[in-house]
C-alpha positions in Angstrom: -54.7 -33.3 4.9 -54.3 -29.5 5.3 -56.1 -27.4 7.8 -59.1 -25.4 6.7 -58.9 -21.6 6.7 -62.3 -20.0 7.4 -63.1 -16.5 6.1 -66.2 -14.5 7.0 -68.0 -12.8 4.1 -67.4 -9.0 3.9 -71.2 -8.7 3.4 -71.9 -10.1 6.9 -72.7 -7.6 9.6 -71.0 -7.3 13.0 -74.1 -8.2 14.9 -73.6 -11.9 14.3 -76.6 -12.3 12.0 -76.6 -13.3 8.3 -73.0 -14.4 8.4 -71.5 -16.4 5.6 -68.2 -18.2 6.0 -66.3 -20.2 3.5 -63.5 -22.7 4.1 -60.6 -22.8 1.7 -58.2 -25.7 1.8 -54.9 -26.0 -0.1 -54.5 -28.9 -2.5 -52.4 -31.8 -1.2 -50.6 -31.7 -4.6 -49.3 -28.2 -4.0 -45.7 -28.0 -2.9 -44.4 -26.4 0.2 -42.2 -24.0 -1.7 -45.0 -21.6 -2.4 -45.3 -22.3 -6.1 -48.2 -23.8 -8.0 -50.6 -23.7 -5.0 -54.3 -24.1 -5.5 -57.0 -23.7 -2.8 -60.5 -25.0 -3.1 -63.7 -24.0 -1.2 -66.5 -26.5 -1.9 -70.2 -26.0 -0.9 -73.4 -27.5 -2.0 -74.1 -24.7 -4.5 -70.6 -24.1 -6.0 -66.9 -25.0 -5.8 -64.5 -22.0 -5.8 -60.9 -22.3 -6.9 -58.1 -19.7 -6.4 -54.4 -19.2 -6.4 -53.3 -19.4 -2.7 -50.6 -16.8 -3.3 -53.2 -14.2 -4.4 -56.0 -14.7 -1.8 -57.8 -11.5 -2.7 -57.4 -12.0 -6.5 -59.8 -13.6 -8.9 -61.3 -17.1 -8.4 -63.0 -19.6 -10.6 -66.5 -20.8 -9.8 -67.7 -24.3 -10.8 -71.0 -26.1 -10.3 -70.4 -29.2 -8.2 -71.1 -31.5 -11.2 -68.7 -29.5 -13.4 -66.0 -29.7 -10.7 -66.5 -33.4 -10.3 -66.2 -33.9 -14.1 -62.9 -31.9 -14.0 -61.6 -33.9 -11.1 -62.5 -37.2 -12.8 -60.9 -36.1 -16.0 -57.7 -34.8 -14.3 -57.4 -38.1 -12.4 -57.7 -40.1 -15.6 -54.8 -38.2 -17.4 -51.4 -39.6 -17.0 -48.2 -37.5 -16.9 -45.9 -38.0 -19.8 
């Protein structure tokens, strides 16, 4: 299992109040060569997915149930 990387929300103040942090973790299926890497940050409200090579770039947002449906489907598909 990969180590979680925590990031503090840019909307959080420096006073230590109202801080939001999110933990991204890299897929265990991503290679170590730096290609095809995906990071996921799950929470109770949403699951975020991004390209680990473009951390400040766009990300996808799924509801937890939609993410689970995707994971279930992906696990049922066999490679040709």
